N, C-alpha and C positions, 0 to 999 in steps of 0.2 A: 504493500500500500504506500502510495507516494504522498501521504499526509502525515505531518509531524505536529506534535504539540510541544510548545516551548513553555514550560511552567516554572514557577519558583515558589519557595516557602522559606520561612525564617531558618537561619542556620544554627539556632541554639540546640542544646543537647536534646531537649524534648522532641524537636522537629527533625533532628538527624535520625532519631529512633523511628520517627514516622516515615522518613525516607526509606530506611532499611526495611520496614514492614511493607511499604509499597513495592519496593524492588523485589522482595521475596514473593509476594502474592502475584505480581504481574509476570515474573519469570516462571514460577511454578505452573501457573495456569496458561502460560503462553499468550498473555493479553497484549504485550507490547515489548519492543526492544528499547532499552533505556541507556542513555549515556549522559555523563555530566557535561554541562554547557558552561564553559569558563568565561566569565565576564570580569575584566580587571577592576581595580579600585579607581573608579572615576570620581571627578570632583562633583560634590553634591550641589553646592550653591544654596539659594534660599528656597523655602517652601513655595512661595509665590511663583518663582521662576520654574520650579518643577511642574506645578499645575499647568502653567501656560505651555511649557514644553511638551507635556503629555498630549495636548490637543494637536500641536504642530507635528509631533512624531506620528500621530495617527494618520494625518493627511499625507505625510511623506511616505509612510508605509504603503498606503494605497497607490500613490503615484509611482513609487519605485516598482511595485508589483506589476502595474500596468505597462511600464516600459520594458521590463524583462519579457513580459508576455508578447509585446509587439515585436521585439527583436527575435524571439523564438519563432513566431509565426512568419516573420519576414525571411528568416533563414530557410524555412520550409518553402516559401514562394520562390526564392532565388535558386534553391537546389532543384526545383521542378521535378525532374525525373528520378532524383535520388532521395525522395522524401523519407525512405526507410532508414537513411543514414543521418537524419537530422539529430536524433538524440545523442549520437556519439560526438556531435560537434558542440553540444551544450555542456561546457565544462566551467568550473570555477577554480581559478589558480592552478589550472592544469590537471585537476582531478574531477571525477564525476561528482554530481551535486550532493548525493547522499553522503559520500565520503567527506566532502567539504563540511557539510552540516554536522556530522557526528564527531568530526575532529576540529571543530571551529577554534580558531585562535584569533584574538583581536590583532589587527594590523597596526602596530605601534608607530610605524613609519608614516603611514598615510593619515592616521587619526590619532595624534599624540594625546595621551590621557591627562596630561598636566593642564590642558586648556579647559575652559568652561564647557559644560555639556552643550550649551546653545551654539558655541563655535563649532563643535563637532557636528551637530545637527545641520548647521548652515553649510558646512563643507560638503556633507553628504548630499544635501539638496542641490547645491551648485553643481556637483559632479553629475548627478542624475539628470538635471535639467540640460546640461551641456550635451550629454549623450543623446537626449531626446531631440535637441536642435540639430545635431549632426546627422542623426538617423533620418530626420525629415528631409534634409538637403540631399543626402546620398541616395535615399530611396526614390526621391522625386526625379533625380537625374537618371538613375538606372531604369525606372519605370517608363520614363519618356522614351528612351532608346528602345526598350522592350516593346512598348505599345506601338511605336512607329514601325518597328520591324514586323510585328504581328499583323498590322494593317496591310503592309506591302505583301506579306506572305499570303494573307487571305485572298488577295487579288489573283494569286496563281492557282487558287482552288475554285471550285464551282464548275459549271458547264461552259461550253463554248459561247453561250449567249452572254455570260456575265464576267468571266475571268479575263485577266489581262492577256494581251496577245504578244507582249514584248518578248517572251521567250519562245514564241512559236514562229512568228513571221520573219522573213528574210528579205533583203533588198531586191533580190532577183524575182520575187513573187509579184512585183508591182511594175506597172508602166509609170515611170516618174518623169517629171519635168516636161510633160506634154501639154500643149495648149488646148488640145481637143479631146484626148483620151484620158480615162480614169479607170483604175482597177478597184472594184468593190470586193468586200468579203461577205459571203453569204453562209449562214448556218442552215444546213439541210437535214431534216430528220432521216434516220437510217432507212426508214420504210419508203422514203421518197427519192432515194438516189437515182433510180432509173427514170423517174418522172423528170427530175432536174436535168439529167443529161439530154432527155428528149425535147424539153421545152425551153431551156434558158435562153437559147438564141432567138426565140420568137416572143419573149415576154415584152419586148419593145423593138422598135427599129434601131438600127445602128449598133447592134451588139456584135463584137468581133467574133467570128466563127472559131470554134475549137479553142477558145481562150480560157475555158474553165479547167481548174486543177484542184484536187483535194490536197490541202497542206497540213491538216490535222484532223484527228478523230477522237471522240470520247464515247462513252456508253450510249449516249442518246443520239448522236449524229456526227456529221462531218462539217469541216470548215472549207468552203470552196472559194477560189478566186474567179472573177469574171471581169473582162475588160470591155468597155463600151464608150460611146461618145458622151462627153459631159452633159450635152444639152438634153439627153434623154434619161438622165440619171433619176429624176423624180418619178417619171413614168415607170421606169424599170422597178424602182423600189415599191411602188404601189401595186404593180402586177405581181411582184414576188410575194408580197404580203398576202395577197388574195390566195396564193397557192401554198401558203404556210412555209415559204422560204423567208427567213429573217435576215435582212441586211444589217450587218454590224456598222455602227457609226465609227469608222476607223480610218484615219489618214496616216500613211506611213511618214513618220518624221524621225529620221535616223538619230538626230541629236537628242530628241526627247526620249526615245527608247534606250539610248545609251545611258542617259542620265538616270533613268528608272533602274536599270540593271546595276549601275554603279552605286546608287543610293542603297539598294538592297544589300550589296556586298559590304558597303561601308558600315551600315547599321549592324550587320551580323558580326563584322570585325570589332566594332566598338563594344558590342555586348560581350563578346568573348574576352576582350582586353579588360573590361571593367569587372568581370565576374570574379576573378581571383582576388584582386585587392579588396573588393566589396565584401566577399565572404570572410576574408581574414579580419577585416574591420569589425564585422558583425560578431565573429567569434570572440575577439578580444574585448569588445564592449559589452557583449552579453556577460562575460566573466566579470568585468568591472561593475556592471549594474547589479549582478546577482550578489557579489561580495558586499557592495554598498547596502543592498536590501537586508542582508542578514545582519550587518552592523546596526542598521536601523532597528531591527527586531531586538538585538541585544540591548540597545539603548532604551527601548520601550520596557523591556523586562527590568532593567536597572531602575528607571524612573518610577515605574508602577510599584516595584518592590519597596523602594524607599517611602513612597507615599502611603502604601498599604501597611508596611511593617514598622516604619519609623526609624529613628536613629538610635545608636550608631548603625552604620550599614552592616548588616549581617544576614545574608540570605544565600540559599543554594539554588542555582538554576539547573534544570534537567530537561533533556530532549527525549521525548517519547515518540516512538513510531508504532502506532496502534496496529494490532492485527485486524484486518478488515472485518472479520466476523465477530470481533469482540469489543467494538467501540462502546456500546452502551454499558457492558459489564465493566470495562476499564473506567468509564466515567463514574460509575457507581462506587467502585473501589476508591478512586481518588477523593470523591466527596466524603466517604466514610473516614478515610485516613486523615483528611485535613479539615474535617468539619469544625474542629475546635478553633480554627482560625477565624471563622465567621459563622457562629451558630445560627443566626437568623437567616442568612442567605442559604446556608446548607439545608436548613429545614424547608425552605421554599423550594429548593431544587429537588429534594427528595420527595416532596409532596407538592406538586405544582398547583393543586387545588386549594392550598392553604392561603387564607387572606391575612397577611401580616401587616398591620398598620405601620406606616412610615417607611416601608421598603418599596422602592421604585427601581426596577431593573430597566436599564436602557436597552436599545437594540443590540448593543455590544453584549456578547455572551459574558455572563458573570458567574464566577465560582469562588469558593472560599480561598483559593490560591490564585496567584497571578497566572494568567493563561493567554497565550497567543498561538494562533494556528499558522503553520507554514504548509501551503498546499502546492506541491510540485506537479500535480496533475494538470494544472493550468498551462504547463509548458509542453503538454503532449500534442505534437503537431501531426501525428500520424492519422 
């Protein structure tokens, strides 16, 4: 299960015994895999500052989560035909995400702990915001190339009535630079090939005899050339339409056709050139954003633990990976083990029907212990 619970309880002797009980019960019953989550001694500051920071960190948590989800999804889009390999590209500091989580160590170099908590929070927010800004710019540039290329490639698909003819026609198929003559391209259904050969010369006056030639064919029909005098062109088109022969509005322009081919080749080349550097950037910045996100989670645990359990700072944080089939049982065990931390809230949780005056639970899940969820399933791009 790719859901983790980051929890904390006071670190005094009584609660350390509670931790041991919880570990014993959960491991014996295979309810969860547990590991200590090490958070360094951060600067506490004032209570007012902690209350304000608690709200800011909640918003930053959601923001950082949304950015790593965007990056993960975009890696899937960029990798297109290799989506099955996306997960192996989602790493944090060079290791898989679960390993990073279960062996979390605070990055002292990036986020020095001697500075105030607000400074650390602002540094994390600035870092994630910059990643979002860069992601928007890089994805827009790549999507523009990809979109233009797809539009040109779409033109080479479809039937002979709609697709581009740039890769089909050749200069020798046309009478060019003539004041009087013009070569038209006509799409003829397969069932009408014989009729076309018998009648095209008589659809109007001034059609050059034996001037038709099939230059392309698809499942529905063929593309034929026919040469005639310019002044009967409209009459020929009308008569052709009556006989279910469709004249394509096409005039051979060597320069224009060359430009179209070159544009297709250039876009394909540009996309290929940008793919490698873009994927590398995405992988690096996914790691950076994920690491920042988990540091935000650690900050939240620290702040909430101080607000909940008071000073001096003394709490133990633990990372639990619940067994998918045992989520409710695990929650019940935790509520029983730690109910002494908040008897009123614990009673409400154990019996949701109880009406306890003065207790108002917000939309945020509330338990007797500090609790935050880390859901890695949101990064599943398969």
